[in-house]
N, C-alpha and C positions, 0 to 999 in steps of 0.2 A: 505495501501500498504509498502509496506518496508521501513526504512531511510532508509539501507546501502545506498550509492553512488554508482551511475552506469556511466560504463564506453564506451565507443564507443570499437567493437572490429573488425578485417578484417583478414580473414580468410585466413591467405597464399597460400592454391591450390588454392583453387575458387574465392575470392576477395570478399565472400559473403558478408555482414558490420550488427552487431550486437553491444543490449545495455544489456550487463549483469549487474546483481547486484555483490555485490565481492565474495559472499558467495554460489551464482550457479555455476552447473558445467558447465562446455565446452563443446561440441561439436559440428558441423556445419548438419548443420538438409541436405544441400544441397549436399556434398562430403563425409559427417562422420569422415574429419580430425579433432582433438585435440589442433596442432597451431594457435594461434591465434594471432597475432602483436596488442597491443593496441594503440592509438592512442590519441599524444599527441598532446599538439601545439596548432596551428590557423590552422582551414580547412573550407569546406564549401561540399558540401551534394549535387550531382543531379546524374538522373533521367538516366539507360544508354539506355532505353529505347525511354525515350519521351525528352529528357535532361532541365525536371525543373528543380530550386534550387530548393531544399524543404525549410524547417522552421524546424533548429535545436530544437527548443523550443517548437514544438509542442513532433517531438518524444523521448525530452526527458520525455514523462509521460507513456512511455514504454519504456518494456520487456519482455524479454519471449525469448525462443527456434526455433522463427521464423527470418529470416533476412531480415530486410529493408525495404518495395518497397513503388515506389510510395503516395504520400498524393495524387497524381488529381485518381478522386473517375475513369474517362476514363478506364486511364494506367495500373497499377499496378505495372509497373517494378523496377527493383531491384534497391538500390542504389547503387551510386559512391561512390571516397573521396576523394574530391583535395586536396592535402598539400596546403599549406601557406610557401614561406620565411620557415626558418631553424627552423626543430619541433625538440623535444625534442627527450632525444635514447629511442629509444621506447622497446616495453620489447617483450621477447617472450615469452610462456604461454603454457606450455604441459600440458596435464591431465592424472593427478599421479594415485590421489585418491581425493573423495568429501572432503577430511580435507585438502589439497595445493592445491586445483586447483588454486586458487589469489594466490596465491605467487611468486612472480618474484625472476628470479636466484638468481640477487645481495638480496636478503635477504635469500636465501637457502641457497649464500653463505659465511652468516654473520655466527662469534662467539658467537654471543651475544644471552644472555642465556636469550632462550624463555619463558612464563609460563607455567605451564604444562596445558592438557585442561583436565575438567571434566569429566568424566564419567559413565554415568547413571546408580543409580543401574538396575538388573534385577528383574520385578516384578512378581511372579507366580504366573503361570498361571491354570488357572479357569476351573474346570470343566465343564464338555459338560450341567448340571444341571441345573451348576448357573448362573445365567443371573442374574449377578446383579441388579435386579427389587426389588421396596422397595413391593413389593406383590408376590405373587406365580405367575410364567410362566402357561394361562389356557392351560390347554388337547386340546380345538384346537378352533380357530380362529371362530368368526359367520359370517357368512354371507357371504363369501370370498370367489368365484369362484377357484376350482383346480388352474387353469391352468390363473391368474390375470397374468396381468403380472410387475402389480407397486407390494400387497400386496399378501405376496405370504402366502402358509396355513401355512406354518409353523413360523410365524413371528408375532409378536404379538403388539394385539389393540389393548386397553383399551375399544377401543367402537365399537360396531356392524357399517357395515359400509355401506350405500345407494345405491340401485344400481345408481340413481345419481350419487353423489360421485365419485363411482368407472368410470364412466362415464366420468367425469371429470379431471379422474388420468391418459386413459386411453391415453385424450386429449392430457394430458399437456406433456405426453410424448414420444410428435411428431418428425420429424426431427429437425435439428439443427437451429436456424432463426442464417442469414447474422449478423453477429456484428461487422465490420467495413462496413467505412465510403464509399457510390458508390454500382455500383449494376454491379455483372461480372457473366458471368456461373455457375450455379448449387449453383449462393445462393436459399433460402428459404424466402421467403417470408408470414408472415402468417394476414388474414383476416378473418377476425371473428374468426372461430373454424375450416378453410381450409390452405392449405400448400400449395404454388406455387414454381416448383422450376424452376427456369427458366432457359430458354434452349438456342436460339439464338435471336442474334440483329436486328432486323426486320430495323431499320434504324434510322438516326440522322438528327436533325434540328437542327436552331441558339437557341432556348430555353429548349430538351428537346432531348428525345430518347424516338423512341419506339421495347419493347420487346415481343419475344415469350414464353412465363409460361405452363407450365402442372400442374395442379392438381393434385392432390399425392390423392385424396380421389377417385375422379374418373374419373379423366387420362386426364378430358377434357382439350383440348388446348383454351384457354385465351390470350388477348394486355396488355402491362401493357405498360401504360407510365411513363414515367420517368423524370420529371422537373432537371433542371440543375439550382440552385438556388442560384449560383454565377448569371448567367445574369442576374435577377428579382433586382442586383445596382441598386440605381439610385443615383452617383454621385454627383447630385446637395441638394437633401433632406439628407443623408446617408440612407432613409430606404430600403427595399426590400419588394415589393410587388407580392414574390413569390406566398402564401401562400391562396392571391387575387384572382392571377389567378387563380389558384389549384380548389381554392372553384368555384367559375366564369364557369371556366369546365364543376366542375364533377356536378354541376349544370343542366345545359343547356342541356349539353350529356342525364341524365336522365331523360327529358322535354321529347325528342323528340324521344325516344323510346318508348313511349306510342303510337305513331301514329301508324294507322292501317298499314300502307304500311311497308314495307321492310326498318328495319333500324340499326343500329347498337347499341345493347341493353349494359346498365351501371349495372356494379357488384357492384362497389363499389372501395372508398377511403381509401386510408392511408395513414398518417402522424407517424416520425419516430423523436423522438427528442431524443434519446440518443444518438449522435452524438454534432460532436463540429455544424455544421449544420444541421440544420432540412432537413427532406428530404421525399418528395412530392410523390406521385402514382395513376395513375388512375387506378382499375381494366372493363376491357372489352372487351367483345363477340371479340373472331377473325373469323375476316371474311375471309371466304374459295371462296375469290374469283382471277377476273382481271382489276387492273386498267385501267379505259376505253379508253382510249387514247388507248392503247396497244391490247387494245379486241379490238375496229372499223379496224388498221389499220388490227389487225390479220384475224381478218373475213373476209372485203371489202380489194379483192388486188388491187384493179381498182378505190380508186378514184377522181382520174379526172372523172371517169364517171358513178358515182353513177348512179341506175336507179332509179325510182320514185316507186318501188313495195321495194328494198331497206332501202330509205329515211321513206318508211311507216312503216317498223319494226322496224327503231328507233325510231320515234313517240309515235308507239305503243305502244311498249317495258320499253321504256328507258323513253324519254321526258316526253308521262301524267304521270305514277307517281311519276315522281321527283316535275309532278308541280301540285299534289297533298299532298304527301308530304309538301310541302313546307306552303300549304296553309294551314297545321294543324298547324305549326312552330309559321308562321305570325302570326295565332289568339292565339297563347300564349303570342305572344307581342318580338318575338327575329327574329334577323336574324344573315343569317349567313357568312354575310362577304368576306368567299373564297369558294364558289360556281366555280368552278373548275373543267375539262377533270383527273384535278387528283389526286379529291377529291373523286370522286364519282368509286362505284367497281360495279364490275358485274358477278354475280352469278347467277348460273343455279334451275332454277325455281326447277329444279325435275333430279335426280341424273339417269334416262335414255334419259334423249328429249336432246341433244345440242343446239336445236335451239330456244325452251323459255328463257330467264331467266330474270334478272329482277335488278332494281338499288336502290344501299346503300351509299348512303351519311356518310362518315367520315370523320373524323378533325375537331371536333367542339372548337379547339384552342381559335380563332377568336371570334368565334362568339360572341353576344349581348341581351344584354333583354334590348330593348329602349321601353317596355310597349306597350301595345294594341291599347291605345290610340292616343299614337306616330304613329304609325304603319304606318298609310292610307290618304288619303287625303294632301299632302305637298305643301308647301308653292309655290307662285310665281312669282320672280323669286326663286328659293334656294339658290344660292350661294351670303347670303350675307357678309358685310366685320364681324356682328356681330354676325353672326352665328355658326362660324369652333370655333374644342370642343375635335379632339386631331392630335398628330399626320398624316401625310398623307402617304396610302399607296401605293404605284407602285411597280403595276404587268401588265400584259398584261391580255385583260380581265379585268379590276380594273373599274368602273363606277366612273365619275368626280366626287363625294361627297365624294369619300372614299380617293381620290386622294387629295384633298383640306383637307380633314378633319373636312368632316358635320356627322351628326348624318347619323346613315345608316337608312333604312326604308326600306317596303318589296318595294319598285321600287330597290332597292339597287338592290336587290337578282334576279329580273325580270331581270336587265341589264345584270347581269352575265350571267345565261341561255339563256340571246339572244347571248352574247359571244361563248356557247358551243353551243348551237344552229346552228349560221354562223360558228364554227372550222367543225363543223357534217355537214353543204349543200358546207359549198366553196371547200371541199376535205380536208380537212387535215391541213385549213389556222387558226396560231394566228392573232388578231388584231396587227395590226402593232402599233408604238408611235404617238399617235393626239397631231398635232402642230395648231390646233385650234379646236372652239365646234360644228365644223362637223365635223371632224375626229369624233368622238364619235358614227356617225351613222356605223353600221357595214355592209355593201351590199355582203352577199355572191354570188350572181349575176356576181359581179365582176368577181370573179374565176370558176365559173362554167356558162356560156351562156345558156348551157339545163336547167336550172332551173326552174321551175314552178314562175312566178311570185307571186303566192300567200308568196310562202314557205319566200319569197327577203323580200318582202314585212314585214311577218308576225315581221322577225328579227330588218330588219329596225326602225321598231312602239315598240318593245321592248328598244333598242339599243339607243333611240331621250336623245340627249342632257340635256333636263332639267328634271326631276322625274318625274314632274306634266305633261310629255307629254306623260311617255307609259302607258304602263298596269296597273288600277289601282293596282288588284291585282293579283295570279294566279289562281282563278278562272276564269275572263277572258283569262288567256296563254288557261288554260286545254281546254274552249269553240274554242278557236280559232284553238289551238291546234286539236280539235277534228271534228272543219271543215275540215284542209289540209289531214284528213285523208279520212276522206270519201268523198270530194271534187277531188285528188289525183287517187279517187278509178278508175273512168271514162279516166283515162288519162291512168294508168296503164295493162288498160284490154280496148280496146278503144271497142269492141264489147259489153260490157256491156255499154254502153249509148249509145245504136237499142231496149235493151232489159227491161232498168230503169231507171226512170226521176225520176224527182223535179216537180214538180207542188207547183208553188204558186199563197197565193189570199189573197185579200184584203176583211177584213174583219169586221165591222161595228158591237160595243157591243150595239150598242140605237137601231133596229133591226133586229138585229143576219142576216145580210146576209155575204153572202159567196160568191166575184167575182171575178172571174178566171184573171191570172194572165198572159197571153202564155210568154214565156222566145223570146226575140227576138224584140219584139212588143210592138212599142207606145199605149199606150190604155190610153184613155182621159175620165174621166169619171164626170159624175153631178148628179146635185140634182135628176131627172129622174131616170137613170141608181141606184144612187142606191136605193133607195126608193122601186123602183121594183124587187131587187133582196135579200129587204126582207122577212122574215118569222114572223117577230110581228111588228107590225099597231100600239100598241100605241101609238107610240112615232114622229108619224113619224109629225105632227105638228110644233115638235122643228125640224127639218132636214130638210121642207117645208124654215121654217125662215132661219137657218145655210148657208144651200145652195145653190147653185146656179145654174142654166141651163143651157145647152150647147148649145150657141148660137155665129154660127159665129166660129170666133178665141177667145170665153170665154169658160173656164171649171172648174172646180173645181178640180179636178186632175188631172196629167202628167205624168201618171209610165212607164218608159220601164225600162225594167231586162235581163240585160244576163254580164257571168258570175259571176257569184254570188252577184253583188250588184245592187243592186233597189236606180236607180237614179228617183227623181219626182222633181214637179213645181208645182211653184203654184205661179198666177197671179195676180189670179181676184176677189180668194174672200172677206168675206167683212172686215172682221174684218184681214186678215193673219194667216195660218197656226203654227201648232209646233209642235218640234222634241220633245220627252222626254224619255229620258233614252235610249240615244243614245252615241255605243261602237262603234266611228269614229272613222275614220284614226289614232290620237291616240292611242285611246282606255281609252279616257274619257268621264264619262257619266255626260252628255250634260243635262242640263231643262230647258222649256220654250225659245230653239233655235228657232230664227223667218224662215219659210223657202221661206216668200212674196217676192217672187222681184230675190231670187236665182239660179240660174240656175244649177250648181251640186253639190247641196244637194245628198249624196249617201247615202245608209244603208249598211250594209254588211252583207246576208245572215247569217249570221253564228249563234250556237249552242245560241250565248249571243243571238241578236239582234230575234229569230224570235221568233213573241210571247211576244216579251216584250218589245218592240220600237214600240213607239204610236206617229200617227199623229192624231193630235186633231188640229182638227176645234174648235174656240167662240166662242156661241153669245148668245145675249140679250135678259132674257125671261121676259113672263106679269109681273112677281114678282122684277126685275128690277135688279135680280141677275143675274153673268155672267157664263154659266158653256161652257165646251168644252164635245164637238161628239171625242169617241177616235173610232180608223180604227189601223189595227196590220195588220203583214204580217206574217201570216201562211203558210207551207207547207207539202205535204203531197205524198209520193213516188211516184210513180204511175206506173205498166208495160205498155208493150209493142208489 
C-alpha cells in the first residue's frame, strides 16, 4: 500500500465522495467531472440511502477511483459528508495534467522556486528477436493447444505443460470473485471449482437472507443462504456464534438430504475470511414449488367445506410423505423444531400433471441434533424445574416444551405436524395463544363440524400437553394417517361400503384358531368356543386349564367392534387378562395393562394395532412356571 497521504474529496457536480492519494489523477467515475473539493476540518460521513453513520477509520484503509459506498452489507448506498462547525478554507482542484493534478491553486500562484522534476532516460527499443531471456527462445512451445486462452503458442514456456496443469489455468481464468464485504446482485461466489452468479434476493430473515444464483458452468439455478455475522454476537460473553450455527445447519441439511423422500439437497458451504468480518454461506438446491399455505388456499377454494375426498388427497400426497421423511430424520437424532406450513414447499411430481404433488421440507436453520438415544420415550412429567436448556421460542403452533426452553425430541415435531393437520382439517385456521395447559390440545372439529371424528381425534392425540402422551414416533403417525385414508374411503363413497367391508377375526396362536367378530354385535367367547375353532390341538390341555367356559353370566371375553374400535371386557378370568403393545388413545405403547374389571378398554383397529396388539391370558403350568396365551385381532377385506 502506498505511503502517500490520503484525503477526502467531493465532486462539485454530483457530490460523490472519494479518497485519493496525492499522486493519483482525479476524475469522477459518476459524472466524469474533474472539479473536486477537498474536505478539511471536522465532518462526519453518512449513507444517503439508509442514513447509517459510517466509520471513517475503516474508509482510511481504502483508496481508488470509485465513490465511497455504505459499509452495510445490505445497502451499498453512496456516502454524503456533513461538516461540523467552521471548516478550513477548501481547495478546488482541477485536473490539468498528471504532473500537477494535486497541486492547489495557492501553490500554483506561489512565486517560490520549485525544484525541477527529473526525467527518465529513454531506453532503446529492442528488436522483435531480442527476448531478453538468458537462453534462446524456442521455435515452438510444446504441448500447448493452439487456442489455449492462458498460454499462447508463441509465448515462452521453459517446461512442457501437462494437460491437467492447463485445466487448472483454465479454471483460474474464470469470472472475478467478489472483492467487497457483503453480497449483492451480480456478485460471483466460487465453491470448489464452480462459479455462481448472484441473481435476486428471495427473502430476508432475522439471522440472514436467501439469494438465488446461477451456476455459470451448468446454468443450473441454486439457492444461497447468507448468514448475518453481526446478528450472532453475544453481548454478554463478547463471542460470536455464527460459525457454530453455520456448521450445524450445513451438517443437518446434508444428513436429511439422504432421505429416500423428496428433500432439499445440500450442495456445499463456503466461508470467506478476506474481509474484516468473516462471511458464511450455504449452497442449496433451488426448490421450484409453492409454499404449502399458498398452495392449500389456491387449490381448495371452499376451505370451510372441504370434502373427505380433498382431505384424503392431502393425507396421501402431503402428510404421509412428511411422516416418512421425519421418521428418517428422527432416526438420525435430528429434530426440525420449526415444522410449519411456511417451511413446506409443494412441488409437482411430473411436469405433465398438476394433480400429483410431493412435499419438500425446507429451512433447517433451527434444527438440532439431540441424539437418537434422547429422541424417544420422554419422561413424565416433562416440565421439571431442573431441565430447561435453551431460550424459549413463541410462535403459533409451537409445542409447550419449545416455548419453555426444554430439550426438543421427536414428540416436538409430532406436535408441530399435528398443528399443520389442525390448519388443514379446520379449513385454514391457526392455533390461538394457549392460556392453560388444556389450550395446547387442538380440536379442528370445533371449526369444521362436518369433519369426521377420527380426523379430529388424531390431531388431539398428536397435540397433547405432555410429550409422553403424544404418539411415540412418526411410524405411529403414518399408521394413523393410513388408517384415516382407508377408513374414510367409505365416507367419500357410501356405495363402496355395500361392496367392500373388513371382516375382523380373533386369532389364538396356541391352537391356530380364527373366530369371526361381526361388527356391531357383542361376541361372548369361552373355553369351549376357542378350543373348537382351533386347527392345532396339541396345546388344548393348557387352554382347558387357562380359560373358563361360558356359564350363566360368566365368560372368557366379551368383544364388541364398532366404527374401527374393538371394546373388550374381561370380568371372570382366573388370573386376569392383559393388553400388550397397545396403541391407545394417547398413542403410547403399553405392556401388561390389566383389563380385568375394566369396562372401557378399547383397541383402535389401525395398521399399528392389527396383528400387533396382544390380549394375553396367564396360566400356571404343571412345571410351576406362569405362561401366557396370546390372542390378536386381524382384518380381511371381503366383497359383498
